[in-house]
Short mmCIF file of the C-alpha atoms (twelve columns), coordinates in Angstrom:
data_MODEL
# 
_entry.id   MODEL 
# 
loop_
_atom_site.group_PDB 
_atom_site.id 
_atom_site.type_symbol 
_atom_site.label_atom_id 
_atom_site.label_alt_id 
_atom_site.label_comp_id 
_atom_site.label_asym_id 
_atom_site.label_seq_id 
_atom_site.Cartn_x 
_atom_site.Cartn_y 
_atom_site.Cartn_z 
_atom_site.pdbx_PDB_model_num 
ATOM 1   C CA . MET A 1   -33.798 48.337 61.324 1 
ATOM 2   C CA . PHE A 2   -34.208 47.631 57.625 1 
ATOM 3   C CA . ALA A 3   -37.912 48.417 57.732 1 
ATOM 4   C CA . ALA A 4   -37.289 51.707 59.484 1 
ATOM 5   C CA . LEU A 5   -34.776 52.732 56.864 1 
ATOM 6   C CA . GLU A 6   -37.180 51.917 54.075 1 
ATOM 7   C CA . ALA A 7   -39.970 53.888 55.726 1 
ATOM 8   C CA . ILE A 8   -37.787 56.988 55.986 1 
ATOM 9   C CA . GLU A 9   -36.453 57.022 52.436 1 
ATOM 10  C CA . PRO A 10  -36.744 54.003 50.089 1 
ATOM 11  C CA . ASP A 11  -33.955 55.007 47.701 1 
ATOM 12  C CA . PHE A 12  -31.584 55.862 50.550 1 
ATOM 13  C CA . ALA A 13  -32.454 52.591 52.298 1 
ATOM 14  C CA . ALA A 14  -31.683 50.623 49.134 1 
ATOM 15  C CA . ASP A 15  -28.173 52.047 49.172 1 
ATOM 16  C CA . LEU A 16  -27.699 51.365 52.880 1 
ATOM 17  C CA . LEU A 17  -29.008 47.806 53.062 1 
ATOM 18  C CA . PRO A 18  -25.863 46.156 51.606 1 
ATOM 19  C CA . LEU A 19  -23.726 48.264 53.925 1 
ATOM 20  C CA . ALA A 20  -25.860 47.322 56.921 1 
ATOM 21  C CA . ARG A 21  -25.535 43.633 56.107 1 
ATOM 22  C CA . ASN A 22  -21.783 44.012 55.726 1 
ATOM 23  C CA . LEU A 23  -21.520 45.848 59.039 1 
ATOM 24  C CA . SER A 24  -23.409 43.006 60.675 1 
ATOM 25  C CA . HIS A 25  -20.630 40.688 59.520 1 
ATOM 26  C CA . VAL A 26  -18.033 43.161 60.804 1 
ATOM 27  C CA . ARG A 27  -19.711 43.224 64.205 1 
ATOM 28  C CA . THR A 28  -19.522 39.446 64.402 1 
ATOM 29  C CA . ARG A 29  -15.881 39.582 63.371 1 
ATOM 30  C CA . ALA A 30  -15.144 42.251 65.990 1 
ATOM 31  C CA . ASP A 31  -16.813 40.202 68.712 1 
ATOM 32  C CA . GLN A 32  -14.643 37.234 67.780 1 
ATOM 33  C CA . THR A 33  -11.272 38.915 67.400 1 
ATOM 34  C CA . GLY A 34  -11.470 42.033 69.569 1 
ATOM 35  C CA . PRO A 35  -10.607 40.345 72.883 1 
ATOM 36  C CA . GLU A 36  -7.729  38.413 71.309 1 
ATOM 37  C CA . LEU A 37  -6.363  41.574 69.708 1 
ATOM 38  C CA . ALA A 38  -6.568  43.424 73.028 1 
ATOM 39  C CA . ALA A 39  -4.605  40.635 74.725 1 
ATOM 40  C CA . ILE A 40  -1.915  40.790 72.026 1 
ATOM 41  C CA . ILE A 41  -1.610  44.560 72.483 1 
ATOM 42  C CA . ASP A 42  -1.226  44.141 76.247 1 
ATOM 43  C CA . GLU A 43  1.528   41.594 75.653 1 
ATOM 44  C CA . MET A 44  3.461   43.322 72.891 1 
ATOM 45  C CA . ASP A 45  3.445   46.977 73.981 1 
ATOM 46  C CA . PRO A 46  5.912   46.601 76.891 1 
ATOM 47  C CA . VAL A 47  8.125   44.301 74.820 1 
ATOM 48  C CA . VAL A 48  8.371   46.868 72.034 1 
ATOM 49  C CA . ALA A 49  9.178   49.600 74.563 1 
ATOM 50  C CA . GLU A 50  11.976  47.435 75.961 1 
ATOM 51  C CA . VAL A 51  13.421  46.683 72.511 1 
ATOM 52  C CA . LEU A 52  13.568  50.413 71.736 1 
ATOM 53  C CA . GLY A 53  14.754  51.416 75.174 1 
ATOM 54  C CA . ALA A 54  11.632  53.574 75.381 1 
ATOM 55  C CA . GLY A 55  8.913   54.139 77.918 1 
ATOM 56  C CA . GLY A 56  10.353  57.032 79.884 1 
ATOM 57  C CA . GLU A 57  8.813   59.291 77.268 1 
ATOM 58  C CA . GLY A 58  5.329   57.891 77.905 1 
ATOM 59  C CA . SER A 59  3.393   55.200 76.098 1 
ATOM 60  C CA . PRO A 60  0.932   55.335 73.215 1 
ATOM 61  C CA . LEU A 61  -2.804  54.892 73.425 1 
ATOM 62  C CA . HIS A 62  -4.228  51.836 71.684 1 
ATOM 63  C CA . VAL A 63  -7.613  52.257 70.021 1 
ATOM 64  C CA . LEU A 64  -9.619  49.388 68.539 1 
ATOM 65  C CA . THR A 65  -11.568 50.556 65.494 1 
ATOM 66  C CA . VAL A 66  -14.289 48.778 63.562 1 
ATOM 67  C CA . GLY A 67  -15.400 49.389 59.996 1 
ATOM 68  C CA . THR A 68  -12.418 51.341 58.680 1 
ATOM 69  C CA . PHE A 69  -11.447 48.593 56.189 1 
ATOM 70  C CA . SER A 70  -8.910  50.684 54.270 1 
ATOM 71  C CA . VAL A 71  -5.937  50.065 56.550 1 
ATOM 72  C CA . ASN A 72  -5.037  47.328 59.019 1 
ATOM 73  C CA . ALA A 73  -3.529  49.756 61.549 1 
ATOM 74  C CA . ALA A 74  -2.244  53.307 61.684 1 
ATOM 75  C CA . VAL A 75  -0.414  55.641 64.032 1 
ATOM 76  C CA . GLY A 76  -1.642  59.178 64.580 1 
ATOM 77  C CA . GLN A 77  -2.712  61.717 67.159 1 
ATOM 78  C CA . LEU A 78  -5.724  61.488 69.442 1 
ATOM 79  C CA . GLY A 79  -5.828  64.884 71.053 1 
ATOM 80  C CA . ARG A 80  -2.356  65.370 72.493 1 
ATOM 81  C CA . ASP A 81  -1.616  61.658 72.647 1 
ATOM 82  C CA . VAL A 82  0.174   59.447 70.160 1 
ATOM 83  C CA . ALA A 83  -2.216  56.601 69.371 1 
ATOM 84  C CA . VAL A 84  -2.198  53.318 67.497 1 
ATOM 85  C CA . PHE A 85  -5.494  52.641 65.721 1 
ATOM 86  C CA . HIS A 86  -6.017  48.906 65.206 1 
ATOM 87  C CA . CYS A 87  -8.631  47.837 62.659 1 
ATOM 88  C CA . VAL A 88  -10.322 44.794 64.216 1 
ATOM 89  C CA . GLU A 89  -11.746 43.314 61.025 1 
ATOM 90  C CA . TRP A 90  -8.281  43.054 59.448 1 
ATOM 91  C CA . PHE A 91  -7.197  40.475 62.042 1 
ATOM 92  C CA . GLN A 92  -5.802  37.513 60.064 1 
ATOM 93  C CA . THR A 93  -3.949  35.154 62.401 1 
ATOM 94  C CA . PRO A 94  -2.715  35.516 65.990 1 
ATOM 95  C CA . GLN A 95  0.931   35.298 64.888 1 
ATOM 96  C CA . GLY A 96  0.434   37.755 62.068 1 
ATOM 97  C CA . GLU A 97  -1.347  40.152 64.402 1 
ATOM 98  C CA . ARG A 98  1.537   39.988 66.871 1 
ATOM 99  C CA . ALA A 99  3.882   41.170 64.110 1 
ATOM 100 C CA . LEU A 100 1.472   43.923 63.067 1 
ATOM 101 C CA . VAL A 101 0.922   45.169 66.617 1 
ATOM 102 C CA . ALA A 102 4.663   45.188 67.279 1 
ATOM 103 C CA . HIS A 103 5.339   47.034 64.004 1 
ATOM 104 C CA . GLU A 104 2.783   49.793 64.535 1 
ATOM 105 C CA . THR A 105 3.556   50.128 68.232 1 
ATOM 106 C CA . ALA A 106 7.211   50.604 67.257 1 
ATOM 107 C CA . HIS A 107 6.168   53.522 65.047 1 
ATOM 108 C CA . ALA A 108 4.279   55.028 67.985 1 
ATOM 109 C CA . TYR A 109 7.179   54.714 70.415 1 
ATOM 110 C CA . HIS A 110 9.496   56.110 67.736 1 
ATOM 111 C CA . ARG A 111 7.322   59.243 67.602 1 
ATOM 112 C CA . LEU A 112 7.374   59.539 71.370 1 
ATOM 113 C CA . VAL A 113 11.148  59.167 71.526 1 
ATOM 114 C CA . LEU A 114 11.646  61.812 68.850 1 
ATOM 115 C CA . GLY A 115 9.150   64.141 70.473 1 
ATOM 116 C CA . ALA A 116 10.869  63.871 73.850 1 
ATOM 117 C CA . ALA A 117 14.097  64.967 72.161 1 
ATOM 118 C CA . GLY A 118 12.372  67.917 70.501 1 
ATOM 119 C CA . LEU A 119 12.517  66.206 67.101 1 
ATOM 120 C CA . ALA A 120 9.764   65.570 64.558 1 
ATOM 121 C CA . PRO A 121 9.353   62.516 62.316 1 
ATOM 122 C CA . GLY A 122 10.116  62.809 58.624 1 
ATOM 123 C CA . ASP A 123 7.699   63.319 55.760 1 
ATOM 124 C CA . ASP A 124 5.717   60.416 54.351 1 
ATOM 125 C CA . ASP A 125 6.717   61.436 50.814 1 
ATOM 126 C CA . ASP A 126 10.445  61.170 51.617 1 
ATOM 127 C CA . LEU A 127 11.668  57.781 50.410 1 
ATOM 128 C CA . ALA A 128 14.851  57.804 52.495 1 
ATOM 129 C CA . TRP A 129 12.905  58.526 55.681 1 
ATOM 130 C CA . MET A 130 10.278  55.893 54.883 1 
ATOM 131 C CA . LEU A 131 12.965  53.280 54.277 1 
ATOM 132 C CA . PHE A 132 14.466  54.169 57.639 1 
ATOM 133 C CA . SER A 133 11.289  54.293 59.708 1 
ATOM 134 C CA . GLU A 134 9.666   51.229 58.142 1 
ATOM 135 C CA . GLY A 135 12.892  49.260 58.402 1 
ATOM 136 C CA . LEU A 136 13.237  50.250 62.042 1 
ATOM 137 C CA . ALA A 137 9.674   49.157 62.829 1 
ATOM 138 C CA . THR A 138 10.155  45.818 61.079 1 
ATOM 139 C CA . GLN A 139 13.410  45.166 62.911 1 
ATOM 140 C CA . VAL A 140 11.679  45.977 66.193 1 
ATOM 141 C CA . SER A 141 8.891   43.525 65.373 1 
ATOM 142 C CA . ARG A 142 11.478  40.831 64.648 1 
ATOM 143 C CA . GLN A 143 13.167  41.354 68.003 1 
ATOM 144 C CA . ALA A 144 9.915   41.699 69.919 1 
ATOM 145 C CA . ASP A 145 8.543   38.456 68.484 1 
ATOM 146 C CA . PRO A 146 11.440  36.512 66.957 1 
ATOM 147 C CA . ASN A 147 9.572   33.275 66.229 1 
ATOM 148 C CA . GLY A 148 7.197   34.557 63.557 1 
ATOM 149 C CA . ALA A 149 6.991   33.313 59.992 1 
ATOM 150 C CA . GLU A 150 9.012   35.441 57.581 1 
ATOM 151 C CA . THR A 151 5.917   36.522 55.659 1 
ATOM 152 C CA . ASP A 152 4.199   37.723 58.834 1 
ATOM 153 C CA . TYR A 153 6.714   40.527 59.350 1 
ATOM 154 C CA . PHE A 154 5.560   42.031 56.038 1 
ATOM 155 C CA . TRP A 155 2.015   40.737 55.427 1 
ATOM 156 C CA . TYR A 156 0.765   40.127 58.973 1 
ATOM 157 C CA . GLY A 157 -0.965  36.821 58.436 1 
ATOM 158 C CA . LEU A 158 -2.220  37.182 54.871 1 
ATOM 159 C CA . PRO A 159 -1.831  33.792 53.180 1 
ATOM 160 C CA . LYS A 160 0.166   32.766 50.128 1 
ATOM 161 C CA . MET A 161 2.831   35.493 50.331 1 
ATOM 162 C CA . ASP A 162 5.902   33.238 50.351 1 
ATOM 163 C CA . GLY A 163 6.478   33.993 46.679 1 
ATOM 164 C CA . TRP A 164 6.613   37.714 47.402 1 
ATOM 165 C CA . VAL A 165 9.305   37.256 50.046 1 
ATOM 166 C CA . THR A 166 11.315  34.992 47.769 1 
ATOM 167 C CA . TRP A 167 11.096  37.426 44.864 1 
ATOM 168 C CA . CYS A 168 12.169  40.405 47.009 1 
ATOM 169 C CA . ALA A 169 15.147  38.479 48.379 1 
ATOM 170 C CA . GLU A 170 16.224  37.341 44.921 1 
ATOM 171 C CA . ASN A 171 15.921  40.871 43.507 1 
ATOM 172 C CA . ALA A 172 17.378  42.761 46.471 1 
ATOM 173 C CA . GLU A 173 20.188  44.384 44.499 1 
ATOM 174 C CA . ASP A 174 17.807  45.568 41.791 1 
ATOM 175 C CA . LEU A 175 15.484  47.021 44.420 1 
ATOM 176 C CA . GLU A 176 18.416  48.862 45.988 1 
ATOM 177 C CA . LYS A 177 19.368  50.314 42.617 1 
ATOM 178 C CA . LEU A 178 15.815  51.432 41.883 1 
ATOM 179 C CA . ALA A 179 15.500  53.023 45.320 1 
ATOM 180 C CA . ARG A 180 18.847  54.780 44.967 1 
ATOM 181 C CA . GLU A 181 17.750  56.297 41.667 1 
ATOM 182 C CA . ALA A 182 14.393  57.375 43.131 1 
ATOM 183 C CA . LEU A 183 15.509  58.899 46.437 1 
ATOM 184 C CA . ASP A 184 14.655  62.434 45.366 1 
ATOM 185 C CA . ASP A 185 11.367  61.532 43.691 1 
ATOM 186 C CA . PRO A 186 8.399   62.284 46.006 1 
ATOM 187 C CA . LYS A 187 6.242   59.895 43.972 1 
ATOM 188 C CA . ALA A 188 8.535   56.955 44.696 1 
ATOM 189 C CA . VAL A 189 7.034   56.319 48.132 1 
ATOM 190 C CA . GLU A 190 3.740   55.382 46.510 1 
ATOM 191 C CA . SER A 191 5.519   52.812 44.347 1 
ATOM 192 C CA . PHE A 192 7.598   51.279 47.135 1 
ATOM 193 C CA . PHE A 193 5.147   51.536 50.035 1 
ATOM 194 C CA . GLY A 194 1.705   52.577 48.806 1 
ATOM 195 C CA . GLY A 195 -0.754  51.359 46.237 1 
ATOM 196 C CA . GLY A 196 1.737   51.485 43.375 1 
ATOM 197 C CA . THR A 197 4.139   48.759 42.337 1 
ATOM 198 C CA . VAL A 198 7.813   48.153 41.630 1 
ATOM 199 C CA . GLU A 199 8.396   45.583 38.922 1 
ATOM 200 C CA . GLY A 200 4.715   44.693 39.229 1 
ATOM 201 C CA . ARG A 201 4.870   43.937 42.972 1 
ATOM 202 C CA . TRP A 202 3.360   45.836 45.884 1 
ATOM 203 C CA . ARG A 203 5.108   47.064 49.007 1 
ATOM 204 C CA . THR A 204 8.612   45.995 48.040 1 
ATOM 205 C CA . GLY A 205 9.935   48.936 50.041 1 
ATOM 206 C CA . HIS A 206 9.127   47.096 53.259 1 
ATOM 207 C CA . HIS A 207 11.450  44.218 52.400 1 
ATOM 208 C CA . LEU A 208 14.187  46.583 51.250 1 
ATOM 209 C CA . ALA A 209 13.787  48.768 54.349 1 
ATOM 210 C CA . ASP A 210 14.103  45.776 56.654 1 
ATOM 211 C CA . ARG A 211 17.253  44.655 54.863 1 
ATOM 212 C CA . LEU A 212 18.855  48.104 54.908 1 
ATOM 213 C CA . VAL A 213 18.235  48.796 58.594 1 
ATOM 214 C CA . ALA A 214 19.396  45.312 59.574 1 
ATOM 215 C CA . GLY A 215 22.607  45.946 57.653 1 
ATOM 216 C CA . LEU A 216 23.395  49.132 59.572 1 
ATOM 217 C CA . GLY A 217 24.585  47.106 62.549 1 
ATOM 218 C CA . THR A 218 23.460  49.828 64.966 1 
ATOM 219 C CA . PRO A 219 21.430  49.074 68.124 1 
ATOM 220 C CA . LEU A 220 17.768  49.891 67.598 1 
ATOM 221 C CA . PRO A 221 17.535  52.334 70.560 1 
ATOM 222 C CA . GLU A 222 20.314  54.392 68.963 1 
ATOM 223 C CA . LEU A 223 18.606  54.384 65.584 1 
ATOM 224 C CA . ALA A 224 15.306  55.483 67.119 1 
ATOM 225 C CA . ARG A 225 16.974  58.610 68.461 1 
ATOM 226 C CA . LEU A 226 18.504  59.807 65.203 1 
ATOM 227 C CA . SER A 227 17.290  63.078 63.758 1 
ATOM 228 C CA . VAL A 228 15.528  62.951 60.409 1 
ATOM 229 C CA . ASP A 229 18.610  64.301 58.639 1 
ATOM 230 C CA . ASP A 230 20.844  61.666 60.224 1 
ATOM 231 C CA . ALA A 231 18.328  58.909 59.495 1 
ATOM 232 C CA . ARG A 232 18.125  59.942 55.859 1 
ATOM 233 C CA . ARG A 233 21.909  60.069 55.658 1 
ATOM 234 C CA . VAL A 234 22.439  56.535 56.948 1 
ATOM 235 C CA . ILE A 235 19.960  55.209 54.392 1 
ATOM 236 C CA . ARG A 236 21.582  57.121 51.565 1 
ATOM 237 C CA . ASP A 237 24.969  55.807 52.670 1 
ATOM 238 C CA . ALA A 238 23.611  52.262 52.830 1 
ATOM 239 C CA . LEU A 239 22.316  52.578 49.267 1 
ATOM 240 C CA . THR A 240 25.634  53.936 47.943 1 
ATOM 241 C CA . PRO A 241 27.554  51.288 45.975 1 
ATOM 242 C CA . GLY A 242 30.918  50.183 47.337 1 
# 
């Protein structure tokens, strides 16, 4: 393979050789973890559907992807179907993967539930909606697999994240205040959920979202069927002092 690339175009081959070697490692990783990931998906999908009271609206496709690197999993469309795309090389630990599969599958079933009711999900640049939907998915993952480590519900098996959980818990009120002040800022989602930071820490919105949705005291199947406007309202109310 390497010789053939060099014969076609030496400069192009020089650029591709490191990538080819890396993809060889990815293939080995996929061979090792792919079957285990598939088994976890088979186990968790019906549990998530039960937690959300879903399934009558159909079920999502699950697609194992290799080489995407940039994200551990994502929910989107594959033709007319709602699909969960699982990145095989991001597999960290079996327990962490169970939390990740449950979380992303919850997002997929949430889309299906909304679609069956003629409703659309909210915008990804809407902080109130993101707090609602991410909190809902995390609460579903907790109920679907209640024996996971606390860090796994947020970091899905990545090591050494206990300090992050502790910091978020200790600064919960400050995070609420910052989110309340940023609800109408479309750039805030990047800080709370994307590649940006809040107080120098990534993804703090996930911890806050989990806390807010847990505090609503509403059954998860009911929450999953709220319109975007109602979902945004309950988050805004939850962030209102007093």
